[in-house]
N, CA and C of each residue as an Amber inpcrd file, in Angstrom:
protein
   621
  67.1670000  98.4160000  61.5190000  67.3820000  98.1800000  62.9440000
  68.6100000  98.9540000  63.4080000  68.4850000  99.6440000  64.5390000
  69.6220000 100.3950000  65.0800000  70.6470000  99.4390000  65.6720000
  71.8530000  99.9290000  65.8350000  72.9250000  99.0890000  66.3760000
  72.6080000  98.6320000  67.7920000  72.0410000  99.5220000  68.6200000
  71.7070000  99.1610000  69.9910000  70.6600000  98.0340000  70.0170000
  69.6750000  98.1400000  69.1690000  68.6440000  97.1050000  69.1310000
  69.1910000  95.7800000  68.6240000  70.1190000  95.8430000  67.6660000
  70.7100000  94.6140000  67.1480000  71.5830000  93.9370000  68.1970000
  72.2110000  94.7500000  69.0670000  73.1160000  94.1960000  70.0630000
  72.3730000  93.6670000  71.2830000  71.3780000  94.4280000  71.7580000
  70.7070000  94.0730000  73.0070000  69.3080000  93.4920000  72.8130000
  68.8020000  93.4840000  71.5860000  67.5010000  92.9000000  71.3410000
  66.3340000  93.7800000  71.7220000  66.5610000  95.0370000  72.0230000
  65.4900000  95.9720000  72.3700000  65.9240000  97.3660000  71.9660000
  64.9170000  98.2640000  71.8580000  65.2200000  99.6210000  71.4560000
  65.8640000 100.3880000  72.6040000  66.6270000 101.4010000  72.2640000
  67.3130000 102.2180000  73.2560000  66.3210000 103.1910000  73.8850000
  66.2760000 103.2250000  75.2120000  65.3920000 104.1500000  75.9260000
  66.2630000 105.2210000  76.5920000  66.0480000 106.4510000  76.2350000
  66.8220000 107.5770000  76.7380000  65.8720000 108.6130000  77.3250000
  66.3910000 109.5840000  78.0710000  65.5010000 110.6520000  78.5730000
  64.7940000 111.4040000  77.4670000  65.3490000 111.3880000  76.2550000
  64.6790000 112.0660000  75.1470000  63.4370000 111.2910000  74.7160000
  63.5000000 109.9820000  74.6960000  62.3860000 109.1360000  74.2760000
  62.1510000 108.0690000  75.3320000  61.5640000 108.4510000  76.4560000
  61.3440000 107.5100000  77.5580000  59.9000000 107.0060000  77.4920000
  59.5740000 106.2610000  76.4620000  58.2500000 105.7110000  76.2620000
  58.3380000 104.2020000  76.2810000  57.2570000 103.5780000  76.0170000
  57.2410000 102.1320000  75.9310000  58.0610000 101.6830000  74.7210000
  58.5750000 100.4640000  74.8230000  59.3950000  99.9380000  73.7410000
  58.5690000  99.8650000  72.4660000  59.1020000 100.3580000  71.4160000
  58.4090000 100.3660000  70.1410000  57.9290000 101.7400000  69.7530000
  57.6160000 102.5950000  70.7280000  57.1920000 103.9440000  70.4230000
  58.4080000 104.8350000  70.2110000  58.2240000 105.9110000  69.4690000
  59.3270000 106.8090000  69.1650000  58.7740000 108.2190000  69.1040000
  58.6590000 108.8740000  70.2710000  58.0820000 110.1950000  70.3140000
  59.0310000 111.1380000  71.0450000  59.0480000 112.3620000  70.6100000
  59.8310000 113.4010000  71.2670000  58.9190000 114.1340000  72.2370000
  59.2940000 114.1660000  73.5230000  58.4020000 114.6710000  74.5530000
  58.4620000 116.1740000  74.7090000  59.2970000 116.8550000  73.9490000
  59.3040000 118.3030000  74.0680000  60.7100000 118.8470000  74.1240000
  60.8880000 120.1200000  73.7690000  62.2290000 120.7220000  73.7650000
  62.8380000 120.8300000  75.1520000  61.9790000 120.8630000  76.2150000
  62.5610000 120.9880000  77.5590000  63.3580000 119.7420000  77.9350000
  62.9120000 118.5530000  77.4700000  63.6620000 117.3280000  77.7510000
  64.9700000 117.2860000  76.9730000  64.9430000 117.8140000  75.7530000
  66.1810000 117.9070000  74.9710000  67.1880000 118.8140000  75.6640000
  66.6930000 119.9380000  76.2120000  67.5840000 120.8630000  76.9090000
  68.1520000 120.2330000  78.1810000  67.2970000 119.4900000  78.9190000
  67.7790000 118.7990000  80.1280000  68.8660000 117.7910000  79.7830000
  68.6440000 117.0360000  78.7160000  69.6410000 116.0540000  78.2850000
  70.9400000 116.7380000  77.8730000  70.8420000 117.8390000  77.1270000
  72.0500000 118.5620000  76.7120000  72.7990000 119.1090000  77.9080000
  72.0740000 119.5930000  78.9290000  72.7430000 120.1000000  80.1350000
  73.4750000 118.9800000  80.8780000  72.8350000 117.8240000  80.9650000
  73.4830000 116.7030000  81.6450000  74.7330000 116.2460000  80.8900000
  74.6490000 116.2050000  79.5610000  75.8220000 115.8350000  78.7630000
  76.9460000 116.8430000  78.9710000  76.6020000 118.1150000  79.0730000
  77.6110000 119.1430000  79.3060000  78.2890000 118.9550000  80.6540000
  77.4990000 118.6280000  81.6850000  78.0750000 118.3810000  83.0100000
  79.0010000 117.1680000  82.9850000  78.5690000 116.1100000  82.2940000
  79.4010000 114.9040000  82.1940000  80.7320000 115.2220000  81.5200000
  80.6920000 115.9820000  80.4210000  81.9260000 116.3360000  79.7220000
  82.8490000 117.1740000  80.6060000  82.2750000 118.1050000  81.3850000
  83.0960000 118.9260000  82.2690000  83.7770000 118.0850000  83.3430000
  83.0370000 117.1310000  83.9270000  83.6300000 116.2790000  84.9570000
  84.7010000 115.3530000  84.3770000  84.4480000 114.8370000  83.1520000
  85.4670000 114.0120000  82.4950000  86.7260000 114.8210000  82.2100000
  86.5440000 116.0840000  81.7860000  87.7030000 116.9400000  81.5130000
  88.4990000 117.1970000  82.7920000  87.7970000 117.4060000  83.9120000
  88.4950000 117.6210000  85.1820000  89.2960000 116.3810000  85.5800000
  88.6840000 115.1970000  85.4220000  89.3780000 113.9580000  85.7690000
  90.5770000 113.7220000  84.8460000  90.4300000 113.9900000  83.5590000
  91.5400000 113.8110000  82.6230000  92.6840000 114.7690000  82.9270000
  92.3540000 116.0180000  83.2490000  93.3990000 116.9810000  83.5800000
  94.1340000 116.5810000  84.8520000  93.4030000 116.0340000  85.8260000
  94.0460000 115.5970000  87.0580000  95.0180000 114.4480000  86.7930000
  94.5770000 113.4600000  86.0000000  95.4600000 112.3380000  85.6840000
  96.6530000 112.7850000  84.8480000  96.4420000 113.7250000  83.9340000
  97.5490000 114.2340000  83.1270000  98.5620000 114.9650000  83.9940000
  98.0750000 115.6860000  84.9950000  98.9780000 116.3880000  85.9030000
  99.8340000 115.4020000  86.6830000  99.2210000 114.2890000  87.1390000
  99.9860000 113.2590000  87.8430000 101.0470000 112.6450000  86.9280000
 100.6660000 112.3740000  85.6750000 101.6030000 111.7320000  84.7510000
 102.7260000 112.6730000  84.3400000 102.4240000 113.9670000  84.1700000
 103.4380000 114.9200000  83.7210000 104.5340000 115.1300000  84.7530000
 104.2290000 114.8840000  86.0160000 105.2500000 115.0680000  87.0450000
 106.3980000 114.0890000  86.8850000 106.1090000 112.8970000  86.3870000
 107.1500000 111.8810000  86.2060000 107.6000000 111.7470000  84.7490000
 106.9040000 112.4130000  83.8400000 107.2740000 112.3040000  82.4330000
 108.4850000 113.1760000  82.1460000 109.3810000 112.6690000  81.3670000
 110.5510000 113.4340000  80.9640000 110.8280000 113.1650000  79.4830000
 111.1720000 114.1910000  78.7790000 111.4880000 114.0680000  77.3620000
 112.9560000 113.6680000  77.2120000 113.1700000 112.4630000  76.7500000
 114.5200000 111.9270000  76.5950000 114.8720000 111.8730000  75.1270000
 115.9930000 112.4650000  74.7790000 116.4840000 112.4370000  73.4070000
 117.9630000 112.0820000  73.3990000 118.3690000 111.3600000  72.3820000
 119.7620000 110.9830000  72.2130000 120.2430000 111.4600000  70.8500000
 121.5380000 111.5680000  70.7180000 122.1600000 111.9480000  69.4550000
 122.8850000 110.7500000  68.8680000 123.0510000 110.7810000  67.5650000
 123.8220000 109.7290000  66.9050000 125.2600000 109.7850000  67.4170000
 125.7630000 108.6370000  67.8540000 127.0880000 108.5570000  68.4490000
 127.0660000 108.4170000  69.9500000 125.9280000 108.7180000  70.5960000
 125.8310000 108.5250000  72.0430000 125.8760000 107.0370000  72.3640000
 126.3790000 106.7500000  73.5420000 126.4190000 105.3680000  74.0220000
 125.3690000 105.2100000  75.1090000 124.5880000 104.1320000  75.0040000
 123.4620000 103.9500000  75.9150000 123.4450000 102.5120000  76.4380000
 122.7200000 102.3300000  77.5420000 122.4380000 101.0110000  78.0800000
 121.0520000 100.5790000  77.6160000 120.8870000  99.2860000  77.3930000
 119.6280000  98.7250000  76.9180000 119.0040000  97.8850000  78.0250000
 117.7460000  98.1720000  78.3450000 117.0490000  97.4610000  79.4070000
 116.6040000  96.0900000  78.9320000 116.7610000  95.0880000  79.8020000
 116.3620000  93.7200000  79.4970000 115.0850000  93.3660000  80.2210000
 114.4950000  92.2100000  79.8310000 113.3730000  91.6220000  80.5510000
 113.8360000  90.2800000  81.0950000 114.4880000  90.2570000  82.2500000
 115.0670000  88.9990000  82.7510000 114.0070000  88.0520000  83.2800000
 114.2440000  86.7460000  83.0690000 113.3530000  85.7060000  83.5350000
 114.1660000  84.6950000  84.3330000 113.5530000  84.1030000  85.3140000
 114.1640000  83.0060000  86.0370000 113.1110000  81.9270000  86.1760000
 113.1570000  80.8930000  85.3270000 112.0910000  79.9160000  85.2810000
 110.8390000  80.5630000  84.7340000 109.8420000  80.7500000  85.5730000
 108.7020000  81.5790000  85.2300000 109.0020000  82.9800000  85.7120000
 107.9880000  83.8600000  85.6900000 108.2810000  85.2750000  85.9450000
 108.5240000  85.4870000  87.4310000 109.6480000  85.0210000  87.9360000
 109.9910000  85.1870000  89.3310000 111.2720000  85.9750000  89.4940000
 112.0360000  86.1180000  88.4550000 113.3000000  86.8310000  88.5790000
 113.0520000  88.2910000  88.8820000 113.7780000  88.8270000  89.8200000
 113.6600000  90.2270000  90.1650000 112.7660000  90.4770000  91.3560000
 111.8250000  89.5700000  91.6750000 110.9400000  89.7920000  92.7980000
 111.6360000  89.5010000  94.1260000 112.6740000  88.6740000  94.1020000
 113.3740000  88.3470000  95.3210000 114.7640000  88.9700000  95.3700000
 115.2390000  89.4850000  94.2700000 116.5580000  90.0960000  94.2370000
 116.4470000  91.5740000  94.5740000 117.5500000  92.1610000  94.9760000
 117.5430000  93.5670000  95.3260000 117.4220000  94.4460000  94.0890000
 118.0410000  94.0430000  92.9880000 117.9880000  94.8220000  91.7590000
 116.9560000  94.1950000  90.8360000 115.8620000  94.9020000  90.6030000
 114.7650000  94.3380000  89.8300000 114.9610000  94.4970000  88.3300000
 115.7300000  95.4900000  87.8900000 115.9420000  95.6860000  86.4530000
 117.4160000  95.5330000  86.1190000 117.6720000  95.1860000  84.8630000
 119.0460000  94.9830000  84.3980000 119.2270000  95.6470000  83.0430000
 120.4540000  96.0300000  82.7800000 120.8080000  96.6810000  81.5170000
 122.0620000  96.0160000  80.9600000 122.1560000  96.0260000  79.6410000
 123.3610000  95.5680000  78.9770000 123.8960000  96.7090000  78.1270000
 125.1610000  96.6390000  77.8320000 125.7760000  97.6840000  77.0290000
 127.0710000  98.1570000  77.6490000 127.5220000  99.3440000  77.2930000
 126.8310000 100.3270000  76.4400000 127.0060000 100.0410000  74.9570000
 126.0130000 100.4800000  74.1680000 126.0420000 100.3560000  72.7250000
 125.8970000 101.7380000  72.0960000 126.4050000 101.8630000  70.9060000
 126.3900000 103.1570000  70.2230000 125.1330000 103.3120000  69.3780000
 124.5650000 104.5120000  69.3890000 123.4230000 104.8370000  68.5420000
 123.9390000 105.2030000  67.1550000 123.4490000 104.4930000  66.1450000
 123.9290000 104.7160000  64.7820000 122.9030000 105.4320000  63.9130000
 121.6320000 105.4620000  64.3700000 120.6080000 106.1180000  63.5410000
 119.4350000 106.5460000  64.4130000 118.9110000 107.7430000  64.1080000
 117.7140000 108.2490000  64.7750000 116.5400000 107.9860000  63.8460000
 115.6960000 106.9830000  64.1740000 114.6260000 106.5660000  63.2770000
 113.5200000 107.6120000  63.2450000 112.9570000 107.9280000  64.4060000
 111.9520000 108.9900000  64.5130000 112.0780000 109.6000000  65.9050000
 111.0080000 110.2000000  66.4080000 111.0960000 110.9140000  67.6820000
 111.3860000 109.9850000  68.8510000 110.9580000 108.7370000  68.7880000
 111.0770000 107.8500000  69.9460000 111.7710000 106.5310000  69.6300000
 112.4060000 106.3830000  68.4810000 113.0360000 105.1210000  68.1050000
 114.4690000 105.3670000  67.6570000 115.3590000 104.4390000  68.0550000
 116.7760000 104.5570000  67.7280000 117.3100000 103.1920000  67.3060000
 118.2780000 103.2360000  66.3790000 118.9560000 102.0200000  65.9400000
 120.3130000 101.9350000  66.6270000 120.6280000 100.7400000  67.1640000
 121.8540000 100.5420000  67.9190000 122.8370000  99.6920000  67.1260000
 124.1090000  99.8630000  67.4340000 125.1610000  99.0450000  66.8320000
 125.4440000  97.8840000  67.7750000 125.0050000  96.6700000  67.3910000
 125.1530000  95.4900000  68.2230000 126.4170000  94.7130000  67.8330000
 127.0190000  94.0230000  68.7780000 128.1110000  93.0990000  68.4270000
 127.5610000  91.8820000  67.6980000 128.4460000  91.0460000  67.2020000
 128.0280000  89.9070000  66.3740000 127.1740000  88.9110000  67.1490000
 127.4290000  88.7300000  68.4600000 126.6530000  87.7390000  69.2080000
 125.1950000  88.1540000  69.4010000 124.8710000  89.4340000  69.1530000
 123.4850000  89.9040000  69.2570000 122.9030000  90.2540000  67.8910000
 123.4710000  89.7240000  66.8300000 123.0270000  90.0800000  65.4890000
 121.6350000  89.5540000  65.1660000 121.1530000  88.5400000  65.8910000
 119.8280000  87.9810000  65.6050000 118.7190000  88.8440000  66.1940000
 119.0470000  89.8390000  67.0180000 118.0520000  90.6690000  67.6850000
 117.7970000  91.9160000  66.8450000 116.5340000  92.2940000  66.7360000
 116.1880000  93.5160000  66.0150000 116.8530000  94.7080000  66.6950000
 117.4740000  95.5910000  65.9180000 118.3490000  96.6200000  66.4740000
 117.6850000  97.9830000  66.6340000 116.3630000  98.0790000  66.5260000
 115.6430000  99.3440000  66.7200000 114.8300000  99.2440000  68.0040000
 114.9730000 100.2610000  68.8920000 114.3400000 100.1930000  70.2010000
 113.6730000 101.5190000  70.5370000 112.6630000 101.4190000  71.4030000
 111.9550000 102.6020000  71.8800000 112.8010000 103.3150000  72.9240000
 112.6450000 104.6250000  73.0020000 113.4650000 105.4350000  73.8960000
 113.2110000 105.0960000  75.3560000 112.0530000 104.5080000  75.6800000
 111.7190000 104.2260000  77.0760000 112.5940000 103.1510000  77.6940000
 113.2310000 102.2850000  76.8940000 114.0750000 101.2290000  77.4500000
 115.5580000 101.5310000  77.2430000 115.8900000 102.7780000  76.9400000
 117.2790000 103.1840000  76.7700000 117.6820000 104.1150000  77.8970000
 118.9010000 103.9540000  78.3770000 119.4580000 104.8120000  79.4160000
 120.8330000 105.2940000  78.9580000 121.0540000 106.5880000  79.0460000
 122.3010000 107.1580000  78.5440000 123.4700000 106.7800000  79.4410000
 124.5830000 106.4490000  78.7980000 125.8150000 106.1480000  79.5190000
 126.7100000 107.3730000  79.4740000 127.0840000 107.8560000  80.6490000
 127.9940000 109.0000000  80.7510000 129.4030000 108.4660000  80.9210000
 130.2820000 108.6810000  79.9600000 131.6520000 108.1300000  80.0390000
 132.3860000 108.6370000  81.2680000 133.0800000 107.7190000  81.9170000
 133.8780000 108.0350000  83.1020000 135.1940000 107.2770000  82.9800000
 136.3350000 107.9710000  82.9150000 137.6180000 107.2680000  82.7670000
 137.9500000 106.3720000  83.9460000 137.2970000 106.5850000  85.0730000
 137.5640000 105.7590000  86.2470000 136.6520000 104.5360000  86.3090000
 135.7620000 104.4180000  85.3190000 134.8970000 103.2430000  85.2630000
 135.6680000 102.0490000  84.7220000 135.3920000 100.8950000  85.2680000
 135.8870000  99.6440000  84.7140000 134.6630000  98.7480000  84.5500000
 134.1710000  98.6550000  83.3280000 132.9760000  97.8610000  83.0570000
 133.3760000  96.4820000  82.5740000 132.9110000  95.4760000  83.2840000
 133.1960000  94.1010000  82.9140000 132.0580000  93.5770000  82.0540000
 132.3690000  93.2380000  80.8400000 131.3410000  92.6920000  79.9580000
 131.0740000  91.2450000  80.3170000 129.8040000  90.9050000  80.4420000
 129.3880000  89.5650000  80.7970000 128.5760000  88.9850000  79.6550000
 128.9970000  87.8410000  79.1570000 128.3160000  87.2180000  78.0320000
 127.0300000  86.5730000  78.5140000 125.9230000  87.0840000  78.0280000
 124.6060000  86.5630000  78.3780000 123.9280000  86.1040000  77.1080000
 123.4440000  84.8630000  77.0980000 122.7760000  84.3260000  75.9230000
 121.3320000  84.8150000  75.9130000 121.0050000  85.6910000  74.9740000
 119.6880000  86.3050000  74.9160000 118.8360000  85.6550000  73.8420000
 117.5190000  85.7050000  74.0790000 116.5760000  85.2700000  73.0620000
 116.2160000  86.4630000  72.1850000 115.3980000  86.2080000  71.1710000
 115.0300000  87.2780000  70.2500000 114.1810000  88.3540000  70.9050000
 113.4660000  88.0190000  71.9910000 112.6410000  89.0060000  72.6960000
 113.3830000  89.6430000  73.8700000 114.7060000  89.5830000  73.8390000
 115.5580000  90.1970000  74.8640000 115.3250000  89.6140000  76.2560000
 115.0440000  88.3310000  76.3480000 114.9370000  87.6540000  77.6310000
 115.9850000  86.5560000  77.6980000 116.2790000  86.1360000  78.8910000
 117.1860000  85.0090000  79.0670000 116.7090000  84.1890000  80.2590000
 117.0040000  82.9010000  80.2410000 116.5290000  81.9690000  81.2500000
 117.6210000  81.7870000  82.2940000 117.2550000  81.9760000  83.5540000
 118.1810000  81.7840000  84.6510000 118.2040000  80.3130000  85.0580000
 119.3840000  79.7640000  85.2600000 119.5530000  78.3840000  85.6950000
 120.4180000  78.3610000  86.9520000 120.0780000  77.4970000  87.9210000
 120.9270000  77.3860000  89.1080000 122.2410000  76.6790000  88.7830000
 123.2930000  77.1520000  89.3940000 124.6140000  76.5810000  89.1480000
 125.0620000  75.6820000  90.2930000 124.8320000  76.1430000  91.5150000
 125.3780000  75.4120000  92.6610000 124.5970000  75.7760000  93.9210000
 124.4710000  74.8010000  94.8160000 123.9030000  75.0340000  96.1400000
 125.0540000  75.2490000  97.1120000 125.0910000  76.4010000  97.7380000
 126.2140000  76.7710000  98.5960000 125.9770000  76.4470000 100.0580000
 124.7240000  76.4710000 100.4800000 124.4700000  76.2970000 101.9130000
 123.0260000  75.8690000 102.1170000 122.7740000  75.1980000 103.2530000
 121.4330000  74.7740000 103.6220000 121.1070000  75.2480000 105.0320000
 119.8090000  75.5070000 105.2590000 119.3560000  75.8330000 106.6140000
 117.8620000  75.5570000 106.7080000 117.3360000  75.5790000 107.9390000
 115.9160000  75.3500000 108.1750000 115.3180000  76.5710000 108.8600000
 114.2340000  77.0530000 108.2710000 113.5300000  78.2080000 108.8210000
 112.3700000  77.7030000 109.6740000 112.4730000  77.9040000 110.9740000
 111.5110000  77.3470000 111.9240000 110.3970000  78.3690000 112.1600000
 109.1580000  77.9150000 111.9010000 107.9720000  78.6990000 112.1960000
 107.2340000  78.0800000 113.3800000 106.0740000  78.5920000 113.7100000
 105.3270000  78.0730000 114.8520000 104.8220000  76.6650000 114.6140000
 104.3180000  76.4320000 113.4070000 103.6810000  75.1400000 113.1440000
 104.4610000  74.2450000 112.1940000 105.5030000  74.7620000 111.5560000
 106.2390000  73.9370000 110.6130000 107.6560000  74.4610000 110.4400000
 108.4580000  73.6360000 109.7920000 109.8440000  73.9830000 109.5000000
 110.0590000  73.9370000 107.9980000 110.6090000  75.0130000 107.4400000
 110.7960000  75.1240000 105.9970000 112.2860000  74.9840000 105.6860000
 112.6880000  73.9500000 104.9460000 114.0880000  73.8390000 104.5430000
 114.4210000  74.8020000 103.4110000 115.5430000  75.5080000 103.5280000
 115.9750000  76.4750000 102.5380000 117.3610000  76.1240000 102.0360000
 117.6560000  76.5540000 100.8120000 118.9790000  76.3670000 100.2220000
 119.4460000  77.6950000  99.6450000 120.7240000  77.9740000  99.7860000
 121.3180000  79.1770000  99.2070000 121.8460000  78.8060000  97.8260000
 121.2970000  79.4470000  96.7770000 121.5470000  79.0440000  95.3930000
 122.3590000  80.1200000  94.6900000 123.3680000  79.6790000  93.9750000
 124.1200000  80.5530000  93.0780000 123.5440000  80.3880000  91.6840000
 123.0550000  81.4980000  91.0930000 122.4110000  81.4580000  89.7870000
 123.3940000  81.8460000  88.6850000 123.1140000  81.3470000  87.5080000
 123.9320000  81.6580000  86.3430000 123.8780000  83.1590000  86.0550000
 125.0010000  83.6980000  85.5880000 125.1370000  85.1230000  85.2460000
 125.0520000  86.0350000  86.4600000 125.3130000  85.4930000  87.6620000
 125.3020000  86.2950000  88.8770000 126.5700000  86.0250000  89.6790000
 127.0110000  87.0540000  90.3730000 128.2040000  86.9200000  91.1960000
 127.8570000  86.2470000  92.5110000 128.9060000  85.8930000  93.2650000
 128.7140000  85.2130000  94.5350000 128.0010000  86.1060000  95.5420000
 128.1110000  87.4300000  95.3610000 127.4520000  88.3490000  96.2860000
 125.9430000  88.3900000  96.0820000 125.4420000  87.8200000  94.9810000
 124.0190000  87.9050000  94.6550000 123.2740000  86.6100000  94.9210000
 123.8630000  85.7040000  95.7000000 123.1750000  84.4530000  96.0100000
 121.9640000  84.7470000  96.8900000 120.9230000  83.9590000  96.7430000
 119.6830000  84.1700000  97.4930000 119.2110000  82.8290000  98.0490000
 118.3900000  82.9050000  99.0910000 117.7960000  81.7160000  99.6940000
 116.5150000  81.3580000  98.9630000 116.3930000  80.0550000  98.6550000
 115.2140000  79.5550000  97.9740000 114.6410000  78.3820000  98.7580000
 113.3520000  78.1080000  98.5270000 112.7220000  76.9470000  99.1440000
 113.2850000  75.6690000  98.5310000 113.7430000  74.7490000  99.3790000
 114.3370000  73.5110000  98.8740000 113.3020000  72.6710000  98.1270000
 112.0780000  72.6420000  98.6280000 111.0280000  71.8670000  97.9540000
 110.7530000  72.4170000  96.5630000 110.6910000  73.7280000  96.4420000
 110.4280000  74.3290000  95.1370000 111.5960000  74.1180000  94.1870000
 112.8100000  74.2300000  94.7060000 113.9830000  74.0190000  93.8600000
 114.0640000  72.5740000  93.3910000 113.7120000  71.6200000  94.2530000
 113.7400000  70.2080000  93.8520000 112.7140000  69.9150000  92.7670000
 111.5620000  70.5750000  92.8200000 110.5410000  70.3310000  91.8060000
 110.8850000  70.9760000  90.4690000 111.5360000  72.1470000  90.4970000
 111.8470000  72.8510000  89.2580000 113.2210000  72.4690000  88.6960000
 114.1870000  72.2690000  89.5590000 115.5620000  71.9810000  89.1080000
 116.1010000  70.7770000  89.8640000 115.5860000  69.5800000  89.5780000
 116.0840000  68.3860000  90.3060000 117.5270000  68.0580000  89.9920000
 118.0290000  68.4980000  88.8330000 119.3900000  68.1470000  88.4570000
 120.4310000  68.7740000  89.3710000 120.0990000  69.9020000  90.0060000
 121.0700000  70.5680000  90.8530000 121.3530000  69.7810000  92.1230000
 120.4340000  68.8800000  92.5040000 120.6240000  68.0960000  93.7210000
 121.3350000  66.7750000  93.4510000 121.5620000  66.4610000  92.1840000
 122.2600000  65.2200000  91.8600000 123.7740000  65.4220000  91.8250000
 124.2290000  66.6830000  91.8020000 125.6690000  66.9510000  91.7290000
 126.2700000  67.0510000  93.1200000
């Protein structure tokens, strides 16, 4: 039994053998030639589509390489409760570092020198989540201690409610609260729905 028949419960019918189920006859070389021509056209159109998509991708693709001793930033996957962090903030991505590259594993992987508080995290990363740090003597980088999980994520918790207001619509009024989140400065406070905050973080309203 052929694989097609085992999967679909019937024999495969193609332009080469377009007979009743069960029969297996070749209708002539002209049908074989027609089928080969159609397959050739399909391959040409697929090649055109693949080349077009490759051209689109190559415009944004860049070959990034680092040397041992370079200092780089490491991209995180921040979370706030469920996957809501970053959708309401102005800065959607975050980086930590800079850290020094201590080993070039292969073409796209590098080993980083982590401090002791990040020793539980695997220290080899793909080049796509690394960003080179260009030293600047006028830079003042403030290191912020963030408790990370093994998958490079951290959970955002609300710290304090700074202000309340009501957003009036045509048919209803939505109460909002301005929330200060952990690991964020006062300039990064955002407005959240009071009902949603009460359901997810009731402890913040008891203080």
